[in-house]
N, C-alpha and C positions, 0 to 999 in steps of 0.2 A: 504495501500497499504506498502510494507518494504521499508527503507530507505534504499539503499547502499552505499558505503563507498565514492564512487566517488557524488557524490548529497551531501551528507554531507560535503565533503569538500568543496563544491566548491561553498555552500551555507553561510559555515565555512569563506572562503574570502569574499565572499559577505559582511557578516555583519561590517568584520575586515574591508574592503575598507570604509564601512560606518562610524566605530566610527572615522578613521581616518580622514573622508573629503576626501576620494582619490576622488568622485565622486562624479555628481552633482545630485543625487537622487537617491532614488529606482528602478527607473525603469532602470534606465543605469547602476545600482553596480551589481542587481541581476542577474544572469546568468538562461539560459534556465536548468530549474534541471527536466526535463522529462526522455523518460522511455528509451535515449538514439538513438532515431530514428531520431537525427537530423544530426546525421555525423560526428561527433567529434571525434575524435580516441584518444587514451591514453598518445599520445605522444603531441601535441599539448595541451594538457591536463597539462603536466608534464613541458612543457614549459612554459605556461600562468602563473602553480603556482609559478616557479622557479621564473619569474618576478615578479609578483606581491611580493612576497618574500623578491626581493632583493630589490625594490621600494619601502616598508614600511620599511625598515633596514636603507634605506638610508633620508626617514621622517624623522626617529625616531633620527638618526643622524644630522640633520640638523638642528631641533626641539631643539635638549640638546643643540648643539652651541649656537645656539641663545637665549636661556636660560641661559648659562654661559653668554656670552656677556649683557646681561638685556637687551634685545629687544626684547623679544620675552613676550606673555601672558602665564604666568606660566598654565595655563588649558589646553593651548593647549600642551606646553611641557611636560608635567604630560599624557596625553593622544595619544601624538605621542612614548615616551617610555614608556609605560605599550605595545602598540600593536608591537611595537617593540621587547620587554620582549617577550610578548606574543607567537607571529613569530618564534622567536629562540627555544622556547619552544619546538616550534609544531614541527620545523626544527628537532629538535635534538631524538626529538618522532618518529619521522616519518623514520632518519636515524636506529634507532634502532631498529625497527620493521623489515627494509630489512635487517640488519644483522641478527637476529635473523632467519629470514626468509631463510637466504642465508646459514647459519650454519645449519637447520633442512632439506637443499634438501641435503646440502653436509655429512650428516649422511646415507641418505637415500641406503640400498644397489642396486646394481644393478641388 
């Protein structure tokens, strides 16, 4: 079975949530990675991805603030900040690909 980009992105998000402690267990964090017959559409997937990104960034900021105040466990602070950094890098990479695709479309002859 070939991996689709949507399934790969959903799996990546699930792993990122597991790494930051955002989910209670592996079963609740892993999305349904079926063949698309579950009825989810792209807009809801994109909305969930943006919400997950914002939540990850907020938890990273909160952990960094706790670490700066000396109230947080250093391991949790490092994990949260690393997850936020990885999320930001992923968002920038996706943005770059979307811009590149838009530019390619605009260069197509009519």
